[in-house]
ZAZA-88898 format. One record per residue (C-alpha): residue in one letter; x, y, z. Coordinates in steps of 0.1 Angstrom, whole numbers, plus 5000, padded with zeros to 4 digits. Layout:
BEGIN
SITE  res    c1    c2    c3
SITE    A     X     Y     Z
...
//
This chain:
BEGIN
SITE  res    c1    c2    c3
SITE    M  4940  2778  4773
SITE    P  4961  2803  4762
SITE    Q  4981  2820  4791
SITE    A  4978  2856  4803
SITE    S  5004  2880  4786
SITE    R  5023  2897  4813
SITE    G  5001  2932  4809
SITE    S  4967  2912  4817
SITE    R  4979  2893  4849
SITE    G  4951  2919  4870
SITE    A  4927  2910  4848
SITE    G  4918  2870  4859
SITE    P  4923  2841  4841
SITE    L  4908  2847  4804
SITE    R  4886  2825  4777
SITE    P  4899  2813  4748
SITE    S  4883  2843  4728
SITE    G  4911  2862  4747
SITE    K  4885  2880  4775
SITE    P  4887  2876  4807
SITE    L  4858  2860  4830
SITE    S  4833  2880  4845
SITE    Y  4806  2862  4859
SITE    K  4788  2871  4889
SITE    V  4772  2846  4912
SITE    L  4734  2857  4917
SITE    A  4735  2867  4953
SITE    L  4758  2895  4947
SITE    K  4740  2905  4904
SITE    Y  4703  2903  4925
SITE    R  4714  2920  4957
SITE    P  4687  2947  4962
SITE    T  4693  2986  4952
SITE    S  4661  2999  4965
SITE    F  4635  2994  4996
SITE    D  4610  2983  4966
SITE    E  4634  2952  4960
SITE    V  4643  2939  4994
SITE    V  4629  2907  4998
SITE    G  4604  2896  5027
SITE    Q  4607  2928  5053
SITE    T  4577  2947  5045
SITE    N  4574  2962  5078
SITE    V  4611  2974  5077
SITE    T  4614  2989  5043
SITE    R  4580  3004  5048
SITE    T  4588  3020  5081
SITE    L  4623  3034  5067
SITE    R  4605  3049  5036
SITE    N  4581  3067  5056
SITE    A  4607  3085  5077
SITE    L  4631  3099  5049
SITE    E  4597  3107  5035
SITE    R  4588  3127  5065
SITE    G  4621  3139  5075
SITE    K  4617  3123  5110
SITE    V  4651  3097  5102
SITE    G  4667  3092  5136
SITE    H  4706  3088  5138
SITE    A  4714  3056  5150
SITE    F  4694  3024  5140
SITE    L  4697  2987  5151
SITE    L  4694  2961  5123
SITE    S  4686  2926  5141
SITE    G  4678  2892  5124
SITE    A  4689  2861  5109
SITE    R  4716  2855  5080
SITE    G  4712  2866  5047
SITE    V  4679  2883  5051
SITE    G  4686  2918  5043
SITE    K  4705  2936  5069
SITE    T  4734  2948  5055
SITE    T  4719  2954  5025
SITE    T  4690  2977  5043
SITE    A  4718  2997  5058
SITE    R  4736  3001  5022
SITE    I  4697  3014  5006
SITE    L  4697  3038  5035
SITE    A  4727  3052  5034
SITE    K  4724  3057  4993
SITE    A  4684  3072  5005
SITE    L  4704  3097  5031
SITE    N  4730  3108  5007
SITE    C  4713  3108  4973
SITE    A  4724  3134  4954
SITE    T  4692  3136  4928
SITE    A  4670  3150  4956
SITE    P  4670  3180  4978
SITE    G  4671  3161  5009
SITE    P  4670  3125  5023
SITE    T  4649  3101  4995
SITE    A  4631  3070  5000
SITE    S  4640  3063  4962
SITE    P  4676  3066  4959
SITE    C  4693  3063  4925
SITE    S  4692  3025  4917
SITE    T  4728  3008  4907
SITE    R  4719  2968  4897
SITE    T  4721  2968  4858
SITE    D  4743  2991  4836
SITE    E  4720  3011  4824
SITE    D  4708  3024  4861
SITE    R  4744  3032  4866
SITE    A  4749  3047  4841
SITE    T  4719  3076  4852
SITE    A  4732  3074  4887
SITE    C  4744  3102  4910
SITE    D  4780  3095  4923
SITE    S  4770  3089  4959
SITE    C  4748  3060  4955
SITE    R  4777  3047  4927
SITE    E  4806  3048  4953
SITE    I  4785  3033  4981
SITE    A  4773  3006  4959
SITE    D  4810  3002  4950
SITE    G  4822  3003  4986
SITE    K  4842  3031  4977
SITE    S  4824  3067  4997
SITE    L  4844  3087  5016
SITE    D  4814  3095  5038
SITE    V  4798  3062  5043
SITE    Q  4824  3035  5059
SITE    E  4820  2998  5066
SITE    I  4833  2981  5095
SITE    D  4838  2949  5105
SITE    G  4831  2946  5143
SITE    A  4849  2911  5141
SITE    S  4879  2927  5131
SITE    N  4875  2961  5152
SITE    T  4867  2950  5187
SITE    G  4887  2969  5207
SITE    V  4890  3003  5222
SITE    D  4915  3021  5200
SITE    S  4892  3015  5168
SITE    I  4865  3027  5183
SITE    R  4881  3060  5194
SITE    E  4897  3063  5162
SITE    L  4861  3064  5149
SITE    R  4853  3085  5178
SITE    E  4875  3114  5163
SITE    M  4861  3111  5128
SITE    T  4829  3124  5137
SITE    R  4845  3159  5148
SITE    Y  4849  3162  5112
SITE    S  4826  3172  5086
SITE    P  4816  3151  5053
SITE    A  4842  3152  5028
SITE    R  4811  3161  4997
SITE    D  4775  3143  5010
SITE    R  4751  3156  5031
SITE    F  4761  3132  5059
SITE    K  4793  3109  5075
SITE    I  4776  3075  5076
SITE    W  4790  3045  5098
SITE    I  4778  3011  5088
SITE    I  4788  2987  5116
SITE    D  4782  2947  5109
SITE    E  4784  2923  5131
SITE    V  4782  2951  5160
SITE    H  4778  2927  5190
SITE    Q  4816  2913  5184
SITE    I  4826  2946  5198
SITE    S  4839  2944  5236
SITE    G  4824  2961  5263
SITE    A  4849  2987  5267
SITE    A  4843  2996  5228
SITE    F  4807  3002  5234
SITE    N  4815  3024  5264
SITE    A  4838  3039  5244
SITE    L  4810  3047  5221
SITE    L  4779  3057  5245
SITE    K  4786  3093  5246
SITE    T  4788  3099  5207
SITE    L  4765  3078  5202
SITE    E  4740  3101  5228
SITE    E  4751  3128  5211
SITE    P  4768  3127  5177
SITE    P  4769  3159  5158
SITE    P  4742  3167  5135
SITE    R  4755  3153  5102
SITE    V  4770  3122  5117
SITE    K  4744  3085  5112
SITE    F  4752  3053  5130
SITE    I  4740  3018  5114
SITE    F  4746  2986  5130
SITE    A  4736  2952  5122
SITE    T  4736  2922  5142
SITE    T  4728  2886  5139
SITE    E  4728  2883  5174
SITE    Y  4706  2905  5191
SITE    H  4709  2890  5232
SITE    K  4746  2905  5230
SITE    I  4744  2942  5223
SITE    P  4743  2959  5259
SITE    E  4712  2976  5267
SITE    T  4726  3011  5271
SITE    I  4734  3006  5232
SITE    L  4698  2991  5228
SITE    S  4684  3022  5244
SITE    R  4701  3048  5222
SITE    C  4691  3032  5191
SITE    Q  4658  3027  5165
SITE    Q  4657  2989  5163
SITE    Y  4641  2972  5133
SITE    D  4638  2931  5135
SITE    F  4641  2912  5104
SITE    R  4625  2880  5097
SITE    M  4632  2851  5084
SITE    I  4615  2846  5047
SITE    P  4593  2822  5042
SITE    A  4597  2795  5017
SITE    R  4566  2807  4997
SITE    E  4588  2845  4993
SITE    L  4619  2826  4986
SITE    Q  4605  2802  4956
SITE    T  4583  2832  4941
SITE    H  4616  2849  4944
SITE    L  4638  2823  4926
SITE    R  4610  2821  4900
SITE    K  4619  2860  4887
SITE    V  4654  2851  4888
SITE    A  4649  2821  4864
SITE    D  4628  2835  4847
SITE    E  4655  2867  4841
SITE    E  4683  2841  4836
SITE    K  4664  2824  4813
SITE    I  4667  2792  4835
SITE    R  4638  2762  4828
SITE    V  4636  2747  4861
SITE    S  4598  2735  4877
SITE    D  4583  2750  4904
SITE    A  4590  2717  4926
SITE    A  4627  2720  4920
SITE    L  4628  2757  4932
SITE    A  4605  2749  4964
SITE    L  4636  2721  4970
SITE    V  4655  2753  4970
SITE    A  4635  2775  4988
SITE    R  4635  2752  5020
SITE    A  4673  2740  5021
SITE    A  4676  2779  5025
SITE    E  4660  2777  5058
SITE    G  4646  2819  5055
SITE    S  4676  2837  5040
SITE    V  4674  2850  5009
SITE    R  4711  2851  5003
SITE    D  4716  2810  5011
SITE    S  4689  2803  4987
SITE    L  4703  2822  4954
SITE    S  4734  2804  4966
SITE    L  4722  2769  4966
SITE    F  4701  2782  4931
SITE    D  4738  2789  4915
SITE    Q  4753  2759  4931
SITE    V  4723  2740  4913
SITE    L  4731  2757  4881
SITE    A  4765  2750  4882
SITE    F  4758  2712  4883
SITE    T  4728  2713  4859
SITE    G  4730  2739  4834
SITE    D  4702  2763  4819
SITE    E  4676  2733  4823
SITE    V  4672  2722  4858
SITE    P  4660  2681  4863
SITE    D  4638  2678  4892
SITE    A  4654  2645  4899
SITE    D  4693  2665  4907
SITE    V  4685  2690  4929
SITE    A  4671  2665  4959
SITE    G  4709  2649  4955
SITE    L  4730  2678  4947
SITE    L  4718  2697  4978
SITE    G  4710  2664  5005
SITE    L  4683  2669  5007
SITE    V  4657  2631  5013
SITE    D  4641  2623  4988
SITE    R  4601  2631  4991
SITE    E  4593  2594  4986
SITE    L  4610  2580  5015
SITE    L  4593  2605  5036
SITE    H  4558  2589  5028
SITE    R  4568  2553  5027
SITE    A  4578  2566  5065
SITE    S  4545  2579  5069
SITE    K  4530  2553  5051
SITE    A  4544  2527  5080
SITE    V  4533  2549  5107
SITE    V  4498  2550  5090
SITE    E  4497  2509  5088
SITE    G  4518  2504  5122
SITE    D  4547  2485  5100
SITE    S  4573  2480  5115
SITE    L  4594  2457  5091
SITE    A  4589  2486  5064
SITE    M  4602  2512  5086
SITE    L  4636  2488  5089
SITE    D  4639  2480  5052
SITE    L  4631  2523  5050
SITE    V  4665  2527  5071
SITE    E  4685  2500  5053
SITE    S  4672  2520  5022
SITE    L  4685  2554  5037
SITE    A  4723  2537  5043
SITE    D  4721  2523  5005
SITE    Y  4709  2562  4996
SITE    G  4740  2572  5017
SITE    A  4716  2603  5034
SITE    D  4724  2617  5066
SITE    Y  4705  2603  5095
SITE    R  4698  2635  5116
SITE    N  4687  2655  5085
SITE    F  4660  2628  5076
SITE    V  4650  2632  5109
SITE    R  4645  2668  5104
SITE    E  4627  2662  5070
SITE    L  4603  2640  5085
SITE    L  4596  2662  5112
SITE    L  4586  2684  5085
SITE    H  4570  2664  5069
SITE    L  4549  2651  5099
SITE    R  4543  2690  5105
SITE    E  4526  2696  5072
SITE    I  4504  2668  5075
SITE    L  4490  2684  5110
SITE    L  4489  2716  5092
SITE    V  4465  2702  5061
SITE    K  4448  2686  5092
SITE    L  4441  2714  5109
SITE    A  4437  2743  5086
SITE    P  4411  2752  5060
SITE    A  4420  2746  5023
SITE    E  4419  2782  5019
SITE    S  4444  2787  5052
SITE    P  4479  2810  5049
SITE    L  4494  2780  5065
SITE    L  4491  2757  5039
SITE    H  4506  2780  5013
SITE    G  4543  2763  5020
SITE    V  4528  2728  5011
SITE    L  4532  2720  4972
SITE    P  4497  2717  4954
SITE    E  4507  2682  4942
SITE    E  4517  2671  4973
SITE    L  4482  2684  4989
SITE    E  4464  2650  4976
SITE    R  4487  2629  4994
SITE    L  4491  2646  5023
SITE    R  4453  2648  5030
SITE    A  4452  2611  5031
SITE    L  4479  2607  5057
SITE    A  4461  2638  5073
SITE    G  4429  2614  5075
SITE    A  4445  2585  5088
SITE    L  4461  2599  5116
SITE    S  4451  2617  5144
SITE    E  4463  2650  5163
SITE    E  4471  2629  5191
SITE    D  4497  2607  5168
SITE    L  4511  2637  5151
SITE    L  4519  2657  5181
SITE    R  4536  2629  5199
SITE    G  4554  2620  5166
SITE    L  4568  2655  5164
SITE    D  4577  2648  5199
SITE    L  4598  2622  5198
SITE    L  4612  2637  5163
SITE    T  4625  2663  5178
SITE    R  4641  2650  5209
SITE    A  4654  2623  5184
SITE    E  4671  2651  5162
SITE    G  4694  2660  5192
SITE    E  4701  2631  5204
SITE    L  4714  2612  5174
SITE    R  4744  2637  5174
SITE    S  4759  2620  5205
SITE    A  4747  2583  5191
SITE    S  4774  2560  5195
SITE    D  4759  2541  5163
SITE    P  4733  2563  5145
SITE    R  4718  2537  5125
SITE    V  4705  2518  5158
SITE    A  4696  2553  5174
SITE    L  4673  2557  5140
SITE    D  4661  2521  5142
SITE    L  4648  2529  5176
SITE    V  4632  2566  5169
SITE    L  4609  2552  5143
SITE    L  4601  2519  5158
SITE    K  4588  2538  5189
SITE    L  4571  2561  5159
SITE    V  4554  2531  5146
SITE    Q  4543  2515  5180
SITE    M  4527  2551  5197
SITE    R  4499  2547  5174
SITE    R  4488  2520  5195
SITE    L  4485  2545  5227
SITE    L  4448  2556  5231
SITE    P  4441  2591  5240
SITE    F  4438  2596  5272
SITE    A  4400  2613  5267
SITE    E  4392  2579  5253
SITE    L  4403  2561  5282
SITE    V  4381  2580  5303
SITE    A  4350  2580  5280
SITE    R  4353  2541  5280
SITE    V  4359  2537  5316
SITE    E  4327  2564  5316
SITE    R  4307  2538  5294
SITE    L  4318  2508  5314
SITE    L  4305  2522  5346
SITE    G  4275  2541  5339
SITE    G  4243  2530  5335
SITE    A  4231  2494  5336
SITE    P  4255  2465  5334
SITE    A  4277  2467  5309
SITE    A  4295  2436  5285
SITE    G  4310  2414  5305
SITE    L  4293  2417  5341
SITE    P  4275  2390  5358
SITE    A  4235  2392  5352
SITE    P  4214  2391  5389
SITE    R  4210  2353  5402
SITE    P  4180  2336  5398
SITE    A  4155  2337  5428
SITE    S  4162  2311  5456
SITE    S  4133  2291  5471
SITE    R  4145  2294  5505
SITE    T  4151  2326  5527
SITE    P  4188  2329  5535
SITE    A  4204  2326  5564
SITE    L  4210  2361  5582
SITE    F  4250  2350  5591
SITE    D  4262  2321  5572
SITE    A  4307  2313  5586
SITE    P  4332  2332  5560
SITE    A  4335  2298  5542
SITE    A  4298  2299  5528
SITE    R  4301  2331  5518
SITE    P  4289  2335  5481
SITE    S  4310  2358  5462
SITE    P  4297  2373  5430
SITE    P  4314  2357  5395
SITE    A  4346  2376  5383
SITE    P  4335  2399  5354
SITE    S  4347  2377  5319
SITE    R  4372  2399  5298
SITE    P  4359  2415  5266
SITE    A  4378  2393  5239
SITE    R  4377  2422  5217
SITE    R  4388  2457  5222
SITE    E  4357  2471  5200
SITE    D  4334  2451  5230
SITE    Q  4344  2477  5257
SITE    L  4327  2506  5236
SITE    V  4291  2496  5250
SITE    A  4274  2532  5256
SITE    P  4251  2530  5286
SITE    P  4215  2526  5280
SITE    P  4193  2560  5297
SITE    P  4178  2554  5330
SITE    P  4145  2536  5324
SITE    A  4116  2554  5338
SITE    P  4094  2544  5371
SITE    A  4076  2513  5364
SITE    R  4044  2495  5380
SITE    P  4054  2467  5406
SITE    G  4060  2435  5387
SITE    S  4081  2409  5399
SITE    G  4106  2414  5424
SITE    E  4140  2407  5397
SITE    A  4124  2434  5374
SITE    L  4122  2457  5402
SITE    L  4158  2450  5407
SITE    A  4169  2455  5379
SITE    T  4153  2494  5374
SITE    M  4169  2501  5408
SITE    I  4204  2492  5388
SITE    G  4194  2510  5359
SITE    L  4188  2546  5381
SITE    C  4225  2539  5400
SITE    H  4237  2554  5365
SITE    S  4255  2585  5386
SITE    R  4264  2563  5418
SITE    P  4280  2527  5405
SITE    S  4293  2519  5439
SITE    L  4256  2517  5447
SITE    A  4246  2494  5423
SITE    A  4278  2472  5431
SITE    P  4253  2453  5459
SITE    L  4226  2451  5437
SITE    R  4243  2433  5410
SITE    A  4252  2403  5425
SITE    A  4217  2402  5449
SITE    T  4183  2385  5443
SITE    A  4150  2400  5451
SITE    R  4114  2386  5458
SITE    L  4081  2408  5459
SITE    E  4058  2399  5486
SITE    G  4030  2428  5486
SITE    D  4045  2457  5493
SITE    N  4074  2440  5510
SITE    L  4106  2441  5485
SITE    L  4129  2414  5500
SITE    V  4165  2417  5486
SITE    E  4195  2388  5496
SITE    V  4226  2407  5497
SITE    P  4261  2386  5500
SITE    P  4275  2397  5536
SITE    D  4302  2416  5523
SITE    F  4277  2444  5512
SITE    V  4263  2445  5550
SITE    A  4280  2477  5559
SITE    L  4270  2495  5525
SITE    G  4236  2484  5528
SITE    T  4236  2497  5563
SITE    M  4253  2529  5552
SITE    H  4226  2540  5522
SITE    A  4191  2523  5537
SITE    D  4180  2555  5532
SITE    E  4189  2555  5494
SITE    Y  4180  2523  5485
SITE    H  4146  2528  5501
SITE    D  4144  2559  5476
SITE    L  4157  2537  5449
SITE    A  4133  2513  5457
SITE    R  4101  2538  5458
SITE    R  4115  2554  5421
SITE    A  4115  2518  5406
SITE    A  4078  2508  5418
SITE    G  4063  2541  5415
SITE    K  4049  2538  5452
SITE    N  4066  2535  5488
SITE    L  4073  2499  5494
SITE    H  4092  2485  5526
SITE    L  4125  2470  5517
SITE    K  4137  2443  5538
SITE    F  4175  2430  5536
SITE    A  4181  2390  5538
SITE    V  4219  2381  5543
SITE    G  4233  2345  5536
SITE    G  4198  2330  5542
SITE    G  4185  2344  5579
SITE    A  4154  2363  5581
SITE    A  4145  2392  5570
SITE    T  4146  2426  5585
SITE    D  4144  2463  5585
SITE    D  4173  2470  5604
SITE    P  4210  2463  5600
SITE    P  4218  2428  5608
SITE    A  4235  2425  5641
SITE    P  4273  2418  5647
SITE    S  4283  2381  5653
SITE    S  4308  2396  5678
SITE    P  4326  2424  5690
SITE    E  4354  2421  5668
SITE    E  4326  2414  5640
SITE    E  4307  2449  5652
SITE    R  4341  2468  5654
SITE    R  4352  2457  5619
SITE    Q  4319  2470  5601
SITE    K  4324  2501  5621
SITE    L  4355  2507  5607
SITE    R  4342  2500  5572
SITE    G  4314  2524  5576
SITE    E  4340  2553  5582
SITE    V  4362  2542  5556
SITE    E  4332  2539  5532
SITE    K  4323  2579  5543
SITE    E  4356  2592  5530
SITE    P  4353  2617  5498
SITE    A  4383  2599  5485
SITE    V  4370  2563  5489
SITE    Q  4335  2569  5474
SITE    E  4350  2587  5442
SITE    A  4373  2556  5437
SITE    L  4343  2530  5447
SITE    D  4325  2550  5417
SITE    L  4352  2554  5396
SITE    F  4356  2519  5396
SITE    D  4326  2500  5405
SITE    G  4344  2489  5432
SITE    R  4336  2477  5471
SITE    V  4354  2477  5503
SITE    V  4362  2440  5508
SITE    D  4384  2445  5540
SITE    V  4395  2470  5567
SITE    R  4425  2468  5585
SITE    E  4440  2492  5614
SITE    A  4476  2506  5610
SITE    K  4502  2490  5625
SITE    A  4515  2506  5658
SITE    S  4549  2529  5652
SITE    G  4581  2511  5642
SITE    E  4564  2483  5622
SITE    D  4552  2480  5589
SITE    S  4521  2496  5579
//
């Protein structure tokens, strides 16, 4: 390349043809110059346009929002609207200066504001002018009339960095400024602005731009620049920009510098440091299949790929969010506008295989893991642990399903695995046997498979005419669907019908329960038989009796009394009903000072 001549040093480096380089980055070339060109801030621009058209313009404005969403750009457009010379007063449509043709027809005020050379519109960096002296100088300048334009305007960027004393020095001027002075403040940290300043400004909040709107804007830029790029590649750039228009154009500029006028999809993800979508689908597929080994293979692929682990966790978090949106939102919902059409069918398959609870648990786990990876001594091991937890969490059952299963097992007739009633004995058992001879109901067998637990309770049987004693007993058990604790002694009992007398033989452990609920058992027998029956209990081979059996000793009498009092407690009754349990023994708490 030939060297620049002495007289052309100020023009910068030269092309081989001798012309200076004049490339303008996309973020500056496509910077909006009118309210209509501002991307994604309709609420703000519409309010400002209406105020200008109706002549109701305030003296101080505060524009707040994230980086690159149009705050400073809107401040410049507002300054042009206030001082544009093509209209007799403030106008909502100032001169546009984006192209050379626009600049040729624009007024001097709009051209100078666009170039940053206007005497009456001053842009101040708050980070460089934080002290009281700078604000005092500004205050002195407000006393003078504009040199040429209608208003003297100060645009203070990053105004939150001004010191507290400087803010205090500005208060009086801000509250009662001269008639031809306007202030426009811009900040990314709204919460740092003193309340006294906020109360004196009109406040406008700038939102983050959705990825779909950024993609549309990038498509317009690509078409105007005659760049061949797919929608999928633009969607990746838009997502990487995280809601910032300026960042999206800067990233697109970076991609174009690498690829030229034709952008291959494969180069975009690698250049921007994004995770390949196939890796995300491999991760979600491993979660669906519960394949821990596939997850470990995925981490190995990430290591070979050179991907940043925290970035992968963030991308997987967004991936699970997309699956959740596809699962919950209807096809025409605006929530799905950010999902690529070619990805939609694959996400629908994953959404059908994962429950809402699975996805919520996964999102919560990845949200916490993203922060923990910052301080992890070995990020790869930490990522292994997080992804394996993600796989294992699918094996957890939702709480509502557990409750439903418990209700199915406890309600109605005996569920699968519970013992059937014993056949009637040929002899009448004794009223009281020795404790060692007490029969105990067989332990319920554990179901071999989880599906066996899903036994729905049969509906309560209709009252039947007296038949056999065992048939009446089974009917009584079915009528206990709302009180499983009443069914417990009946399941371990045998019955024999003798005319209008129903003899029920129960184990000694259920003596107290039968005594407490004698009236309820008589009602169950009446409903089961369809007529009044005389219910008699026999325990352990003794003679049948209508009355509670007499205790064998004062100690036994005291224990039965305590058991009866305990079983009347609401909490105990609720526990017995929930778990189909029984009170086996009651012990008095030991005296104070001893273990209870």
